[in-house]
N, C-alpha and C positions, 0 to 999 in steps of 0.2 A: 504492500499500500503506500502512494505519496500524496493522498488526498490531506494529509494532514498537515502537509509542508509546503514550500513556497518555489521549491526547486527539484525538479524531476529526477528520479534516477534509483531513487531508494525502493521503488517496487522489483527493480531488479537486485536487490539486494539479496534475497530466499537462492535465488539459481547461483549469484554469485558465490553463496557460502558452500550451498551442493557442488558445487563445480569445484569447488576447493578442497575436495574429501571429506565431507562430513561426514558420511556416512560409515565411509572404510576408517577413520579412525577413530569411532565409536565403536564398531565391532573389531577394530586389534587391541580394546581395552576388555573384551568380552562382554559388553553388553549385547542385547536384542534392539533391535532398530525395525523400528517400522517409519514409511516416509508417505504420509498420507496427505502430501502435494500440497496443493495451495486453494487456499478459499477463493472464492471468485471476488474481484474489486473493479471497480467501474474507474477507467482510467478519466484520467482528469479532461481531458478534450471532448470525450462524452456527454459531460454533463454542464449542465447549466447550473452556475454559482445562484440559488436562491436569495440568502445574507451575505454578505460579505461580511458582517461578521463573524460571524461562522460559517467560515469556507468548507463547502461538503458534506454540512454536518447529517442531512439523511444518508446521506449513503455510508459515513463512516459508522453511527448507528446501526445500521443494519448491518454491517461485515464487522462490528461488534461483537453484534448478538452471536450471528451465526461463529465466530471466533470462542467465543462463553461455551455455547452449547460443545463443539469440541472439547475442547479443554475441559469443561466439568465431565464429559465422556472417558477421557482418557484418564482421569483422577479417580473415576468410580470404579475404571476397570482395573483399579492400581498399578497403571503404569505412570511416568513419569512424562508428563507435557515439555515438549521443545520448542519453546514457539519461535521464528524467523523472521525479521520485517526487512524492510518496510520502515518507514516515519515511526514515531512514537506515540502514537496516536493508535497503534495496536494494543499498548497495554491495558485501553479499556476494557478490549475483550477478554484479554489473556485474564488480569485479574477479576471481571466477570463470574468467570468458571470458576478461578480457582476458588473464589469465595464462596459459592452456592455450594460449596462438595468441603472447604476447611474450615470450622468456625474462627473468627481471630485470628486470621496468619498476618504476621510479621508481613512488612514489606523494605527490601534494599533496594535502592533507585540511583544506579551510576550513572552520572552524567553531566555533562557539563553546565546546563542548563537546568533552572527549576520546576518548571514545566507546572509553575502553580500560578497562572494566568486566568482571568477568567474575563466573559470579552469588555468587560470596563476597564479592566487592568492591559489587554493585551493591546497591542502595536503594531500586530497583521491579521488577526483573525483568523491564524491560523490554528488548526486544535491540536497537533502534536505538543503547542504548548501550553494547553489547558489539563493536559491528561491526570498529570496530579491531582490535582487541584478538584476535579470531578470526582477520581475515586474518592478521595477524602471527604467528599459533600458539598464541595464548593462549586458554583459557576452556574450555568443553565441548566434548568430543569430537566431536559430530557438527556443532559450527559450525564449529571446526577444520579438521575431514578433509572437509567440504562439497566435492565433486565430484572426491575423489582425489587435492588438489593439499594442501601446508601445510609451511613456510609458504606464502600467495599472494603476499606483497611482503615482502622482509627490514627490518627494524626498521633498518635504516641505511639504507636508500635511501625512508623517509618521514620525511614534514616535516608538522608540524602547526603552521595557521596563525593566529592570528587568538583563540586562547583564552582564557577568564577564568573558567571555569564548570567545576570539577573537586569532586568528589568526593574525602573525606578518603583513602580508601585509593586511589582513580585517583589521585592523587598520587603518592603514593609507587610506584606501578606504574610509571609514565611516568618519573619519576627513575629508579628502576631500570634502564629500557630503554636502547636503541640509539637511537629516535625522536627527531627534533629537533622540540623544539618553541619555535615564536616567538610568546609570547601578546600581549596587545593593550600590555600594558605595555614588550615590548620592540619592539615596531609603532611605539610614543611614542616613544622613543628611538633609532631607528633609519631610520626614517623605509620604510612598506610598500616602497619602490623598492629598496632594499637588503637588507631581508628576503627578498624575490620571487627578487632576485639570487642571492641565498647558498642559497636554497630551491631552485634549479635548478641550481646546481652538483652540490647532495648527491643529490638525486632523478635530474638527469640521468645522473649519473655512468655512464658505460658507455655510452653512447649510444644505449642499447637506446629511447628515450622514457619518456615518462610519461602518469599518467593523474592525471586533475582529480575530486577527489570535494569538490563544492562545496555546502555546507553553508546557504542563505540565511538562515539564523541568526547566521551570521559577521558579518553587516551591521547595523547599530545599527538597533534599531527604528524611530526615526525616520524610518528609511527604507524598512525592510520590516518592514511590521508582521506581515502575514500569516504567520507563521513559525509550525512546531511547539511551539516551548520558547526563546520570546523571551529576551534578556539585554542590558540594558542596557550603553553603552561599546563599540559594535563597530564593527565598520572603516565608514568613509564612505562614500558613493558614486563620489567620484572616487577613491578608498583603492581599492575593490571592482572598479572599470572599470583602474584602471593594472595593477593583481594581474593579471589576465587577457591584458591587452593585453601585460605583458611576457614573460608564458609563451606568447603565440601568436609573437611576433619569433622565441621560439630555433629553430621548426620541431619542435620534439618532443613535442608534444601528439599521443596517441595512442586515446584516448577523455576524455569528459567526460561527469559528471550533476551533475546539479541538483535538489538534493532538500528535502526537510520546506517548500515551498510549502501553505501552509493557507489557502483562500480566506475560508471561515468565520469565523475572525478577524482578517479584512485591513478596513483602511479604503481610502476614496481613488479604488473604480471598479475592481478589479482590481491595483492600483497592484503590489505584490511581484511576479505574473505578469509583468509589463511589466518590471519590471526584469530578470527572470529573462532574460528575451529579449534586453535592451540585453547583460547579462552575456554571452550565447551568444555573439552575435555579437562582441561585443568578445575572447573567446576564440578563435575562429576567426576572425580577424583584420580585423575592419570598423577604420578608421582614420577620425579628423575628416579627416585631409589626409594627402594620402599624398605 
């Protein structure tokens, strides 16, 4: 899906990640893999924008509902949902599906951005910048009440990691929320290891498990250039891997989505998608030395 952003190309992200060898890498870890293909998403050129304050909202809601059903079905079958994106509006559907099955799920959100805007604070009208706000019960009612569940995650169990680019009013909204934010400055001060350990205590409180939503733009563009909205000063290669390795060690991970891979703006032969594959394997337990 690239309906939630203002730059084309993230709809090719899932294909790029598949081409980078995702299934093969997971099979080599001894995991069973079922690729259920893509959920149908209209291309922006085929859709007339009904409201510029909420770009492609009807279409995003429809796709999110289908994604939520698919994720819930996977969890009910006692399997692990791995969702490939696509812009970060896919989190609406993924988190809906997780919250349908797992009560009081925790959420760790890796991102250069807060995605905590509403139509009143958004400078673009792009829904990928509103997804976390909607999931925690803030914003336009159709997004907030998607799937008949609101909030889908409690603010007290949401942790943002890697933030370094917030809109002015978005900063105020986050400060007034109960969401825990670890900016890149905080990561520089504490180290990614300590940040993730604290995040796991917050999001993992109660033992119901966590969902990880990983936007590749949390990683520095020198490492991951092929993303929808790159911002300099992000996580390094080893920091990103360590973060997901620490999450894997807890056995709390119940769902994972990787988003904002944009092969159109990538360089180095699908480099960012290859990084996405590596990060998925780290999150699912791959180790250099056991």
